C-alpha positions as CSV (number, residue, x, y, z in Angstrom):
1,M,0.0,0.1,0.0
2,G,1.1,3.6,-0.6
3,M,2.7,3.1,-3.8
4,L,2.5,5.8,-6.2
5,I,1.4,4.9,-9.5
6,L,0.3,8.2,-11.2
7,W,2.4,11.3,-11.1
8,G,3.4,14.5,-12.8
9,L,0.0,15.3,-14.6
10,K,-0.6,18.7,-15.7
11,K,-4.1,20.0,-16.2
12,E,-4.7,21.2,-19.7
13,A,-8.1,22.1,-21.1
14,G,-10.3,20.0,-19.1
15,R,-7.9,16.8,-19.1
16,Y,-4.5,15.8,-17.6
17,V,-1.4,15.2,-19.7
18,E,2.1,14.8,-19.7
19,G,2.0,12.5,-16.6
20,K,3.5,9.1,-15.9
21,I,1.6,5.9,-14.8
22,Y,3.5,2.8,-13.2
23,D,2.3,-0.7,-14.2
24,V,2.7,-2.8,-11.0
25,E,2.6,-6.3,-12.9
26,A,5.2,-5.2,-15.5
27,G,7.4,-3.2,-13.3
28,K,7.5,-0.5,-16.0
29,E,6.3,3.1,-16.2
30,Y,4.5,4.7,-19.3
31,K,3.4,8.1,-20.5
32,C,-0.1,8.9,-19.5
33,S,-3.3,11.1,-19.9
34,I,-6.6,11.1,-18.2
35,V,-9.8,12.5,-19.2
36,Q,-12.8,12.7,-16.8
37,I,-15.6,10.8,-18.8
38,T,-18.4,11.3,-16.2
39,P,-18.1,12.5,-12.5
40,D,-17.6,8.5,-11.7
41,R,-15.7,7.4,-14.6
42,L,-11.7,8.2,-15.8
43,K,-10.4,7.4,-19.1
44,I,-6.8,6.6,-18.5
45,T,-4.4,6.5,-21.6
46,A,-0.8,4.9,-21.4
47,S,1.6,5.2,-24.1
48,V,5.0,3.9,-25.0
49,L,6.7,5.2,-28.5
50,F,3.6,5.3,-31.1
51,L,1.4,2.5,-29.4
52,S,-1.2,3.5,-26.7
53,E,-3.8,1.9,-24.5
54,S,-6.8,3.1,-22.9
55,H,-8.5,1.7,-19.7
56,Y,-11.6,3.1,-17.9
57,W,-11.7,3.5,-14.2
58,T,-14.8,3.4,-12.3
59,R,-15.4,4.9,-8.9
60,V,-16.7,2.5,-6.6
61,K,-19.5,3.6,-4.4
């Protein structure tokens, strides 16, 4: 617990860009951006070189 997995994000035009995300399973870090889709849902996009992958995080209530 307490491991930092997201850092360095800058707010720009309603989204967060130029950050880093740490993949605990792979032990690697990637560039990332975050967009808030709804108040309870985030779209996290991680990229390396010209490849990217998006995941959606939903708040648990």
